[in-house]
TORMAR-579230 format. One record per residue (C-alpha): x, y negated, z negated; residue in one letter. Coordinates in steps of 0.25 Angstrom, whole numbers, padded with zeros to 4 digits, always signed. Example, Ala and Ser with C-alpha at 12.3 -4.5 7.8 and 13.67 -1.06 7.14 Angstrom:
+0049+0018-0031a+0055+0004-0029s
//
This chain:
-0663-0029-0284x-0659-0019-0274x-0672-0021-0266x-0669-0036-0265x-0655-0034-0261x-0659-0024-0250x-0670-0032-0244x-0666-0040-0231x-0664-0055-0233x-0674-0065-0228x-0670-0078-0223x-0677-0090-0228x-0688-0095-0218x-0689-0110-0214x-0701-0117-0221x-0706-0121-0207x-0702-0118-0193x-0689-0125-0189x-0691-0136-0179x-0686-0135-0165x-0675-0145-0161x-0680-0156-0153x-0674-0158-0139x-0679-0172-0137x-0669-0181-0145x-0679-0193-0144x-0689-0185-0153x-0679-0180-0163x-0683-0181-0177x-0672-0183-0188x-0673-0181-0203x-0664-0188-0212x-0662-0183-0226x-0655-0190-0238x-0656-0180-0249x-0656-0183-0263x-0663-0176-0275x-0671-0188-0280x-0673-0195-0266x-0671-0188-0253x-0673-0197-0241x-0678-0192-0228x-0681-0199-0215x-0686-0194-0201x-0684-0201-0188x-0687-0198-0174x-0678-0202-0163x-0685-0211-0153x-0682-0223-0144x-0679-0234-0147x-0677-0230-0161x-0680-0219-0171x-0693-0217-0177x-0695-0215-0192x-0704-0203-0195x-0703-0201-0210x-0694-0205-0221x-0694-0205-0236x-0688-0201-0249x-0691-0187-0256x-0691-0193-0271x-0689-0184-0283x-0691-0190-0297x-0679-0190-0307x-0687-0181-0317x-0688-0170-0306x-0678-0159-0308x-0669-0156-0296x-0676-0144-0291x-0689-0151-0290x-0683-0162-0282x-0676-0152-0272x-0690-0145-0270x-0696-0159-0267x-0685-0162-0257x-0687-0149-0250x-0702-0150-0249x-0701-0165-0244x-0691-0162-0234x-0699-0150-0229x-0711-0159-0228x-0703-0170-0220x-0698-0159-0210x-0712-0153-0208x-0718-0167-0205x-0707-0173-0197x-0701-0161-0190x-0687-0167-0189x-0677-0161-0179x-0664-0163-0187x-0660-0167-0201x-0649-0177-0206x-0645-0177-0221x-0636-0186-0228x-0622-0180-0229x-0615-0177-0243x-0609-0188-0250x-0598-0188-0261x-0605-0189-0275x-0597-0192-0287x-0607-0185-0296x-0607-0170-0294x-0621-0168-0299x-0626-0179-0290x-0620-0172-0278x-0626-0158-0282x-0640-0164-0283x-0639-0171-0270x-0634-0158-0264x-0646-0151-0269x-0656-0161-0263x-0648-0161-0250x-0648-0146-0250x-0663-0145-0252x-0666-0155-0241x-0656-0148-0231x-0661-0134-0234x-0676-0139-0231x-0671-0145-0218x-0663-0133-0214x-0675-0124-0217x-0683-0132-0207x-0672-0129-0196x-0667-0143-0194x-0652-0146-0191x-0646-0154-0203x-0636-0165-0201x-0629-0173-0211x-0623-0187-0210x-0614-0194-0220x-0621-0206-0228x-0610-0216-0224x-0611-0212-0210x-0626-0215-0210x-0625-0228-0217x-0614-0232-0207x-0623-0229-0196x-0635-0235-0201x-0630-0248-0208x-0616-0249-0203x-0609-0247-0216x-0606-0233-0223x-0608-0238-0237x-0621-0245-0234x-0632-0247-0245x-0645-0238-0245x-0653-0251-0243x-0645-0255-0230x-0647-0241-0224x-0662-0242-0227x-0663-0256-0220x-0656-0251-0208x-0664-0238-0207x-0677-0247-0208x-0672-0256-0197x-0667-0244-0188x-0680-0237-0190x-0689-0249-0190x-0695-0245-0203x-0704-0255-0211x-0696-0255-0223x-0682-0249-0228x-0684-0234-0232x-0680-0230-0246x-0665-0228-0247x-0665-0212-0246x-0675-0212-0234x-0667-0223-0227x-0654-0214-0229x-0662-0202-0223x-0667-0211-0211x-0653-0216-0209x-0648-0202-0208x-0658-0199-0197x-0655-0211-0190x-0640-0209-0190x-0641-0195-0185x-0650-0200-0174x-0639-0210-0170x-0628-0200-0170x-0636-0190-0161x-0637-0201-0151x-0621-0203-0149x-0608-0196-0151x-0603-0196-0165x-0590-0192-0171x-0597-0189-0184x-0610-0183-0180x-0619-0178-0191x-0615-0165-0198x-0624-0153-0196x-0627-0147-0209x
//
């Protein structure tokens, strides 16, 4: 025990080299994450003219029979894979919401923490946007249904079909962050 206490502490090393921030705004790649234990949505866009390009999107799904720890590992592994394949410059996550059920809030927090720790490990800056703000910016109504968000994301990114709801929310996060970077905002994305 004394041997362990006396040894110098080592910091955790990143799983891979942090990405250098890009100076060319027109080539900035943004990762949006909508964390959830059973269905974490992700979306990666690249800023381009005349409209952003979609690089990747999807849902990290975990079956109901899986225990929470197994789901968290899958979230970490899948987010690492997206980071290694797409090389985003920044990440935007959905902000916290007020859950009436404490158990649900704790489980959502675990999924959010797993995803955010993985992104932070890669050296990316992480920002959060409130869900109502994202819906307001994308649909024009802060309490819009998920289907409305998916249809607007499809239209804005010129996708062949509406993405799955969780993936649509993640793409919407990336789009709103991109919009906010192009103008002055009183409620800018909060850095986490």
